[in-house]
Backbone atoms as SQL, in Angstrom:
CREATE TABLE atoms (id INTEGER PRIMARY KEY, chain TEXT, resi INTEGER, resn TEXT, atom TEXT, x REAL, y REAL, z REAL);
INSERT INTO atoms VALUES
  (1, 'A', 1, 'UNK', 'N', 73.006, -24.614, 115.028),
  (2, 'A', 1, 'UNK', 'CA', 73.423, -24.697, 113.632),
  (3, 'A', 1, 'UNK', 'C', 72.342, -25.429, 112.828),
  (4, 'A', 2, 'UNK', 'N', 72.031, -24.890, 111.668),
  (5, 'A', 2, 'UNK', 'CA', 70.989, -25.471, 110.821),
  (6, 'A', 2, 'UNK', 'C', 71.581, -26.621, 110.022),
  (7, 'A', 3, 'UNK', 'N', 70.814, -27.698, 109.842),
  (8, 'A', 3, 'UNK', 'CA', 71.332, -28.829, 109.079),
  (9, 'A', 3, 'UNK', 'C', 70.243, -29.447, 108.214),
  (10, 'A', 4, 'UNK', 'N', 70.612, -30.423, 107.436),
  (11, 'A', 4, 'UNK', 'CA', 69.682, -31.041, 106.487),
  (12, 'A', 4, 'UNK', 'C', 68.506, -31.707, 107.185),
  (13, 'A', 5, 'UNK', 'N', 68.711, -32.224, 108.372),
  (14, 'A', 5, 'UNK', 'CA', 67.597, -32.861, 109.079),
  (15, 'A', 5, 'UNK', 'C', 66.529, -31.830, 109.427),
  (16, 'A', 6, 'UNK', 'N', 66.973, -30.641, 109.787),
  (17, 'A', 6, 'UNK', 'CA', 66.016, -29.585, 110.081),
  (18, 'A', 6, 'UNK', 'C', 65.391, -29.081, 108.785),
  (19, 'A', 7, 'UNK', 'N', 66.150, -29.075, 107.688),
  (20, 'A', 7, 'UNK', 'CA', 65.564, -28.746, 106.386),
  (21, 'A', 7, 'UNK', 'C', 64.385, -29.662, 106.098),
  (22, 'A', 8, 'UNK', 'N', 64.541, -30.939, 106.378),
  (23, 'A', 8, 'UNK', 'CA', 63.442, -31.883, 106.163),
  (24, 'A', 8, 'UNK', 'C', 62.258, -31.538, 107.059),
  (25, 'A', 9, 'UNK', 'N', 62.527, -31.114, 108.294),
  (26, 'A', 9, 'UNK', 'CA', 61.446, -30.712, 109.190),
  (27, 'A', 9, 'UNK', 'C', 60.717, -29.488, 108.647),
  (28, 'A', 10, 'UNK', 'N', 61.463, -28.534, 108.112),
  (29, 'A', 10, 'UNK', 'CA', 60.861, -27.329, 107.542),
  (30, 'A', 10, 'UNK', 'C', 59.999, -27.697, 106.330),
  (31, 'A', 11, 'UNK', 'N', 60.505, -28.552, 105.468),
  (32, 'A', 11, 'UNK', 'CA', 59.723, -28.994, 104.304),
  (33, 'A', 11, 'UNK', 'C', 58.468, -29.750, 104.741),
  (34, 'A', 12, 'UNK', 'N', 58.609, -30.651, 105.688),
  (35, 'A', 12, 'UNK', 'CA', 57.450, -31.390, 106.193),
  (36, 'A', 12, 'UNK', 'C', 56.394, -30.443, 106.756),
  (37, 'A', 13, 'UNK', 'N', 56.847, -29.490, 107.560),
  (38, 'A', 13, 'UNK', 'CA', 55.953, -28.530, 108.199),
  (39, 'A', 13, 'UNK', 'C', 55.216, -27.698, 107.153),
  (40, 'A', 14, 'UNK', 'N', 55.954, -27.195, 106.169),
  (41, 'A', 14, 'UNK', 'CA', 55.335, -26.388, 105.114),
  (42, 'A', 14, 'UNK', 'C', 54.330, -27.201, 104.303),
  (43, 'A', 15, 'UNK', 'N', 54.692, -28.432, 103.977),
  (44, 'A', 15, 'UNK', 'CA', 53.783, -29.286, 103.207),
  (45, 'A', 15, 'UNK', 'C', 52.533, -29.640, 104.008),
  (46, 'A', 16, 'UNK', 'N', 52.684, -29.811, 105.305),
  (47, 'A', 16, 'UNK', 'CA', 51.541, -30.102, 106.169),
  (48, 'A', 16, 'UNK', 'C', 50.570, -28.928, 106.214),
  (49, 'A', 17, 'UNK', 'N', 51.100, -27.716, 106.344),
  (50, 'A', 17, 'UNK', 'CA', 50.266, -26.533, 106.501),
  (51, 'A', 17, 'UNK', 'C', 49.791, -25.919, 105.186),
  (52, 'A', 18, 'UNK', 'N', 50.423, -26.227, 104.076),
  (53, 'A', 18, 'UNK', 'CA', 50.087, -25.576, 102.809),
  (54, 'A', 18, 'UNK', 'C', 48.609, -25.684, 102.427),
  (55, 'A', 19, 'UNK', 'N', 47.971, -26.842, 102.568),
  (56, 'A', 19, 'UNK', 'CA', 46.545, -26.911, 102.208),
  (57, 'A', 19, 'UNK', 'C', 45.659, -26.002, 103.065),
  (58, 'A', 20, 'UNK', 'N', 46.185, -25.583, 104.216),
  (59, 'A', 20, 'UNK', 'CA', 45.427, -24.712, 105.120),
  (60, 'A', 20, 'UNK', 'C', 45.824, -23.252, 104.965),
  (61, 'A', 21, 'UNK', 'N', 46.579, -22.939, 103.926),
  (62, 'A', 21, 'UNK', 'CA', 46.997, -21.573, 103.693),
  (63, 'A', 21, 'UNK', 'C', 48.363, -21.245, 104.252),
  (64, 'A', 22, 'UNK', 'N', 49.078, -22.231, 104.712),
  (65, 'A', 22, 'UNK', 'CA', 50.414, -22.020, 105.269),
  (66, 'A', 22, 'UNK', 'C', 50.366, -21.756, 106.757),
  (67, 'A', 23, 'UNK', 'N', 51.479, -21.962, 107.425),
  (68, 'A', 23, 'UNK', 'CA', 51.516, -21.753, 108.868),
  (69, 'A', 23, 'UNK', 'C', 51.531, -20.263, 109.216),
  (70, 'A', 24, 'UNK', 'N', 50.964, -19.944, 110.356),
  (71, 'A', 24, 'UNK', 'CA', 50.994, -18.559, 110.835),
  (72, 'A', 24, 'UNK', 'C', 52.349, -18.260, 111.456),
  (73, 'A', 25, 'UNK', 'N', 52.695, -16.990, 111.585),
  (74, 'A', 25, 'UNK', 'CA', 53.954, -16.647, 112.254),
  (75, 'A', 25, 'UNK', 'C', 54.033, -17.213, 113.676),
  (76, 'A', 26, 'UNK', 'N', 52.909, -17.244, 114.373),
  (77, 'A', 26, 'UNK', 'CA', 52.886, -17.777, 115.735),
  (78, 'A', 26, 'UNK', 'C', 53.162, -19.283, 115.749),
  (79, 'A', 27, 'UNK', 'N', 52.606, -19.993, 114.781),
  (80, 'A', 27, 'UNK', 'CA', 52.821, -21.434, 114.682),
  (81, 'A', 27, 'UNK', 'C', 54.283, -21.733, 114.366),
  (82, 'A', 28, 'UNK', 'N', 54.867, -20.949, 113.493),
  (83, 'A', 28, 'UNK', 'CA', 56.276, -21.120, 113.146),
  (84, 'A', 28, 'UNK', 'C', 57.159, -20.849, 114.357),
  (85, 'A', 29, 'UNK', 'N', 56.852, -19.771, 115.076),
  (86, 'A', 29, 'UNK', 'CA', 57.638, -19.421, 116.261),
  (87, 'A', 29, 'UNK', 'C', 57.568, -20.528, 117.307),
  (88, 'A', 30, 'UNK', 'N', 56.405, -21.115, 117.485),
  (89, 'A', 30, 'UNK', 'CA', 56.237, -22.203, 118.446),
  (90, 'A', 30, 'UNK', 'C', 56.992, -23.450, 118.014),
  (91, 'A', 31, 'UNK', 'N', 56.914, -23.775, 116.740),
  (92, 'A', 31, 'UNK', 'CA', 57.527, -25.012, 116.242),
  (93, 'A', 31, 'UNK', 'C', 59.044, -24.920, 116.101),
  (94, 'A', 32, 'UNK', 'N', 59.555, -23.760, 115.677),
  (95, 'A', 32, 'UNK', 'CA', 60.978, -23.664, 115.336),
  (96, 'A', 32, 'UNK', 'C', 61.748, -22.584, 116.097),
  (97, 'A', 33, 'UNK', 'N', 61.039, -21.761, 116.844),
  (98, 'A', 33, 'UNK', 'CA', 61.665, -20.651, 117.580),
  (99, 'A', 33, 'UNK', 'C', 62.430, -19.701, 116.649),
  (100, 'A', 34, 'UNK', 'N', 61.838, -19.454, 115.481),
  (101, 'A', 34, 'UNK', 'CA', 62.400, -18.489, 114.543),
  (102, 'A', 34, 'UNK', 'C', 61.265, -17.616, 114.015),
  (103, 'A', 35, 'UNK', 'N', 61.633, -16.471, 113.459),
  (104, 'A', 35, 'UNK', 'CA', 60.643, -15.560, 112.898),
  (105, 'A', 35, 'UNK', 'C', 60.153, -16.049, 111.539),
  (106, 'A', 36, 'UNK', 'N', 59.008, -15.536, 111.136),
  (107, 'A', 36, 'UNK', 'CA', 58.369, -15.906, 109.883),
  (108, 'A', 36, 'UNK', 'C', 59.304, -15.715, 108.687),
  (109, 'A', 37, 'UNK', 'N', 59.978, -14.566, 108.625),
  (110, 'A', 37, 'UNK', 'CA', 60.876, -14.286, 107.501),
  (111, 'A', 37, 'UNK', 'C', 62.030, -15.285, 107.455),
  (112, 'A', 38, 'UNK', 'N', 62.563, -15.646, 108.608),
  (113, 'A', 38, 'UNK', 'CA', 63.662, -16.618, 108.676),
  (114, 'A', 38, 'UNK', 'C', 63.161, -17.994, 108.223),
  (115, 'A', 39, 'UNK', 'N', 61.953, -18.371, 108.638),
  (116, 'A', 39, 'UNK', 'CA', 61.362, -19.637, 108.208),
  (117, 'A', 39, 'UNK', 'C', 61.229, -19.665, 106.688),
  (118, 'A', 40, 'UNK', 'N', 60.703, -18.573, 106.110),
  (119, 'A', 40, 'UNK', 'CA', 60.540, -18.526, 104.658),
  (120, 'A', 40, 'UNK', 'C', 61.874, -18.624, 103.942),
  (121, 'A', 41, 'UNK', 'N', 62.887, -17.980, 104.481),
  (122, 'A', 41, 'UNK', 'CA', 64.222, -18.069, 103.897),
  (123, 'A', 41, 'UNK', 'C', 64.734, -19.507, 103.947),
  (124, 'A', 42, 'UNK', 'N', 64.588, -20.155, 105.079),
  (125, 'A', 42, 'UNK', 'CA', 65.059, -21.535, 105.220),
  (126, 'A', 42, 'UNK', 'C', 64.238, -22.500, 104.383),
  (127, 'A', 43, 'UNK', 'N', 62.940, -22.248, 104.291),
  (128, 'A', 43, 'UNK', 'CA', 62.092, -23.089, 103.449),
  (129, 'A', 43, 'UNK', 'C', 62.512, -22.967, 101.992),
  (130, 'A', 44, 'UNK', 'N', 62.731, -21.736, 101.542),
  (131, 'A', 44, 'UNK', 'CA', 63.135, -21.532, 100.152),
  (132, 'A', 44, 'UNK', 'C', 64.481, -22.207, 99.876),
  (133, 'A', 45, 'UNK', 'N', 65.416, -22.082, 100.801),
  (134, 'A', 45, 'UNK', 'CA', 66.728, -22.719, 100.644),
  (135, 'A', 45, 'UNK', 'C', 66.606, -24.238, 100.610),
  (136, 'A', 46, 'UNK', 'N', 65.812, -24.784, 101.524),
  (137, 'A', 46, 'UNK', 'CA', 65.624, -26.241, 101.578),
  (138, 'A', 46, 'UNK', 'C', 64.942, -26.741, 100.311),
  (139, 'A', 47, 'UNK', 'N', 63.937, -26.013, 99.838),
  (140, 'A', 47, 'UNK', 'CA', 63.222, -26.418, 98.625),
  (141, 'A', 47, 'UNK', 'C', 64.149, -26.343, 97.408),
  (142, 'A', 48, 'UNK', 'N', 64.958, -25.294, 97.330),
  (143, 'A', 48, 'UNK', 'CA', 65.913, -25.189, 96.210),
  (144, 'A', 48, 'UNK', 'C', 66.896, -26.356, 96.212),
  (145, 'A', 49, 'UNK', 'N', 67.446, -26.687, 97.386),
  (146, 'A', 49, 'UNK', 'CA', 68.387, -27.811, 97.459),
  (147, 'A', 49, 'UNK', 'C', 67.712, -29.108, 97.041),
  (148, 'A', 50, 'UNK', 'N', 66.491, -29.311, 97.485),
  (149, 'A', 50, 'UNK', 'CA', 65.779, -30.543, 97.147),
  (150, 'A', 50, 'UNK', 'C', 65.459, -30.598, 95.660),
  (151, 'A', 51, 'UNK', 'N', 65.010, -29.488, 95.091),
  (152, 'A', 51, 'UNK', 'CA', 64.709, -29.433, 93.654),
  (153, 'A', 51, 'UNK', 'C', 65.980, -29.694, 92.856),
  (154, 'A', 52, 'UNK', 'N', 67.071, -29.068, 93.251),
  (155, 'A', 52, 'UNK', 'CA', 68.345, -29.268, 92.563),
  (156, 'A', 52, 'UNK', 'C', 68.784, -30.728, 92.627),
  (157, 'A', 53, 'UNK', 'N', 68.631, -31.322, 93.790),
  (158, 'A', 53, 'UNK', 'CA', 69.021, -32.728, 93.944),
  (159, 'A', 53, 'UNK', 'C', 68.151, -33.627, 93.077),
  (160, 'A', 54, 'UNK', 'N', 66.867, -33.362, 93.056),
  (161, 'A', 54, 'UNK', 'CA', 65.961, -34.195, 92.259),
  (162, 'A', 54, 'UNK', 'C', 66.201, -34.017, 90.765),
  (163, 'A', 55, 'UNK', 'N', 66.413, -32.789, 90.328),
  (164, 'A', 55, 'UNK', 'CA', 66.660, -32.537, 88.903),
  (165, 'A', 55, 'UNK', 'C', 67.987, -33.125, 88.461),
  (166, 'A', 56, 'UNK', 'N', 68.939, -33.184, 89.374),
  (167, 'A', 56, 'UNK', 'CA', 70.247, -33.742, 89.039),
  (168, 'A', 56, 'UNK', 'C', 70.309, -35.247, 89.157),
  (169, 'A', 57, 'UNK', 'N', 69.242, -35.856, 89.630),
  (170, 'A', 57, 'UNK', 'CA', 69.208, -37.304, 89.765),
  (171, 'A', 57, 'UNK', 'C', 70.079, -37.819, 90.891),
  (172, 'A', 58, 'UNK', 'N', 70.420, -36.941, 91.830),
  (173, 'A', 58, 'UNK', 'CA', 71.264, -37.339, 92.958),
  (174, 'A', 58, 'UNK', 'C', 70.487, -38.237, 93.900),
  (175, 'A', 59, 'UNK', 'N', 71.098, -39.317, 94.305),
  (176, 'A', 59, 'UNK', 'CA', 70.474, -40.189, 95.285),
  (177, 'A', 59, 'UNK', 'C', 70.994, -39.842, 96.665),
  (178, 'A', 60, 'UNK', 'N', 70.217, -40.170, 97.652),
  (179, 'A', 60, 'UNK', 'CA', 70.583, -39.837, 99.020),
  (180, 'A', 60, 'UNK', 'C', 69.905, -40.807, 99.970),
  (181, 'A', 61, 'UNK', 'N', 70.514, -40.975, 101.129),
  (182, 'A', 61, 'UNK', 'CA', 69.885, -41.807, 102.160),
  (183, 'A', 61, 'UNK', 'C', 68.863, -41.002, 102.944),
  (184, 'A', 62, 'UNK', 'N', 68.810, -39.681, 102.690),
  (185, 'A', 62, 'UNK', 'CA', 67.865, -38.816, 103.375),
  (186, 'A', 62, 'UNK', 'C', 66.476, -38.946, 102.748),
  (187, 'A', 63, 'UNK', 'N', 65.520, -38.329, 103.394),
  (188, 'A', 63, 'UNK', 'CA', 64.155, -38.283, 102.869),
  (189, 'A', 63, 'UNK', 'C', 64.197, -37.557, 101.531),
  (190, 'A', 64, 'UNK', 'N', 63.526, -38.081, 100.558),
  (191, 'A', 64, 'UNK', 'CA', 63.465, -37.433, 99.253),
  (192, 'A', 64, 'UNK', 'C', 62.006, -37.119, 98.944),
  (193, 'A', 65, 'UNK', 'N', 61.769, -35.880, 98.622),
  (194, 'A', 65, 'UNK', 'CA', 60.432, -35.405, 98.301),
  (195, 'A', 65, 'UNK', 'C', 60.253, -35.429, 96.792),
  (196, 'A', 66, 'UNK', 'N', 59.023, -35.546, 96.360),
  (197, 'A', 66, 'UNK', 'CA', 58.743, -35.523, 94.928),
  (198, 'A', 66, 'UNK', 'C', 58.922, -34.103, 94.396),
  (199, 'A', 67, 'UNK', 'N', 59.507, -33.982, 93.241),
  (200, 'A', 67, 'UNK', 'CA', 59.725, -32.683, 92.615),
  (201, 'A', 67, 'UNK', 'C', 58.402, -31.929, 92.470),
  (202, 'A', 68, 'UNK', 'N', 57.337, -32.635, 92.134),
  (203, 'A', 68, 'UNK', 'CA', 56.034, -32.002, 91.946),
  (204, 'A', 68, 'UNK', 'C', 55.474, -31.431, 93.245),
  (205, 'A', 69, 'UNK', 'N', 55.989, -31.887, 94.373),
  (206, 'A', 69, 'UNK', 'CA', 55.530, -31.400, 95.670),
  (207, 'A', 69, 'UNK', 'C', 56.380, -30.227, 96.144),
  (208, 'A', 70, 'UNK', 'N', 57.678, -30.310, 95.968),
  (209, 'A', 70, 'UNK', 'CA', 58.585, -29.306, 96.506),
  (210, 'A', 70, 'UNK', 'C', 58.691, -28.064, 95.628),
  (211, 'A', 71, 'UNK', 'N', 58.769, -28.226, 94.332),
  (212, 'A', 71, 'UNK', 'CA', 58.957, -27.083, 93.432),
  (213, 'A', 71, 'UNK', 'C', 57.877, -26.005, 93.615),
  (214, 'A', 72, 'UNK', 'N', 56.617, -26.355, 93.747),
  (215, 'A', 72, 'UNK', 'CA', 55.607, -25.304, 93.941),
  (216, 'A', 72, 'UNK', 'C', 55.800, -24.494, 95.221),
  (217, 'A', 73, 'UNK', 'N', 56.463, -25.048, 96.227),
  (218, 'A', 73, 'UNK', 'CA', 56.689, -24.288, 97.457),
  (219, 'A', 73, 'UNK', 'C', 57.497, -23.019, 97.186),
  (220, 'A', 74, 'UNK', 'N', 58.395, -23.076, 96.238),
  (221, 'A', 74, 'UNK', 'CA', 59.183, -21.892, 95.908),
  (222, 'A', 74, 'UNK', 'C', 58.290, -20.769, 95.399),
  (223, 'A', 75, 'UNK', 'N', 57.359, -21.085, 94.534),
  (224, 'A', 75, 'UNK', 'CA', 56.461, -20.077, 93.972),
  (225, 'A', 75, 'UNK', 'C', 55.414, -19.639, 94.996),
  (226, 'A', 76, 'UNK', 'N', 54.858, -20.566, 95.746),
  (227, 'A', 76, 'UNK', 'CA', 53.837, -20.245, 96.742),
  (228, 'A', 76, 'UNK', 'C', 54.398, -19.287, 97.778),
  (229, 'A', 77, 'UNK', 'N', 55.590, -19.564, 98.276),
  (230, 'A', 77, 'UNK', 'CA', 56.220, -18.701, 99.289),
  (231, 'A', 77, 'UNK', 'C', 56.436, -17.296, 98.732),
  (232, 'A', 78, 'UNK', 'N', 56.890, -17.194, 97.487),
  (233, 'A', 78, 'UNK', 'CA', 57.149, -15.888, 96.873),
  (234, 'A', 78, 'UNK', 'C', 55.850, -15.095, 96.783),
  (235, 'A', 79, 'UNK', 'N', 54.770, -15.730, 96.328),
  (236, 'A', 79, 'UNK', 'CA', 53.481, -15.061, 96.207),
  (237, 'A', 79, 'UNK', 'C', 52.959, -14.616, 97.563),
  (238, 'A', 80, 'UNK', 'N', 53.061, -15.475, 98.567),
  (239, 'A', 80, 'UNK', 'CA', 52.557, -15.154, 99.894),
  (240, 'A', 80, 'UNK', 'C', 53.370, -14.028, 100.536),
  (241, 'A', 81, 'UNK', 'N', 54.666, -14.041, 100.350),
  (242, 'A', 81, 'UNK', 'CA', 55.515, -12.995, 100.904),
  (243, 'A', 81, 'UNK', 'C', 55.206, -11.654, 100.244),
  (244, 'A', 82, 'UNK', 'N', 54.979, -11.646, 98.925),
  (245, 'A', 82, 'UNK', 'CA', 54.623, -10.414, 98.228),
  (246, 'A', 82, 'UNK', 'C', 53.284, -9.888, 98.728),
  (247, 'A', 83, 'UNK', 'N', 52.324, -10.766, 98.950),
  (248, 'A', 83, 'UNK', 'CA', 51.006, -10.356, 99.445),
  (249, 'A', 83, 'UNK', 'C', 51.117, -9.793, 100.858),
  (250, 'A', 84, 'UNK', 'N', 51.901, -10.434, 101.708),
  (251, 'A', 84, 'UNK', 'CA', 52.084, -9.956, 103.087),
  (252, 'A', 84, 'UNK', 'C', 52.768, -8.600, 103.101),
  (253, 'A', 85, 'UNK', 'N', 53.736, -8.399, 102.229),
  (254, 'A', 85, 'UNK', 'CA', 54.452, -7.130, 102.147),
  (255, 'A', 85, 'UNK', 'C', 53.520, -6.018, 101.650),
  (256, 'A', 86, 'UNK', 'N', 52.665, -6.335, 100.694),
  (257, 'A', 86, 'UNK', 'CA', 51.736, -5.360, 100.135),
  (258, 'A', 86, 'UNK', 'C', 50.710, -4.914, 101.185),
  (259, 'A', 87, 'UNK', 'N', 50.328, -5.822, 102.074),
  (260, 'A', 87, 'UNK', 'CA', 49.348, -5.503, 103.114),
  (261, 'A', 87, 'UNK', 'C', 49.950, -4.654, 104.221),
  (262, 'A', 88, 'UNK', 'N', 51.254, -4.768, 104.418),
  (263, 'A', 88, 'UNK', 'CA', 51.911, -4.062, 105.534),
  (264, 'A', 88, 'UNK', 'C', 52.098, -2.590, 105.261);
C-alpha cells in the first residue's frame, strides 16, 4: 500500500535526479520496483498534494518541501512524458 512516507521518498528521488535529466526507467525499477509510468503518476500525485498543502498553509509533522522546488516537478514530468511519447 502506498503512503505519505513513500510519497516523500518519490519526491526526494525525483529532486535528486532532476538536475541529471531525471531518473531512467531502470533506476526507478531498481529503487521502487515499479514501472516508469507508475512512478510518474505517483510523483505527480505526491507533488500535487505537497503543492496543495503548501498553498493552503497546512502545517504537518512530515517533511515539507518548498513550493518553488515541488511545483516545477509537475510541469517537468508533463514535458518529459510528452517527449517520451512523441519518440515512441
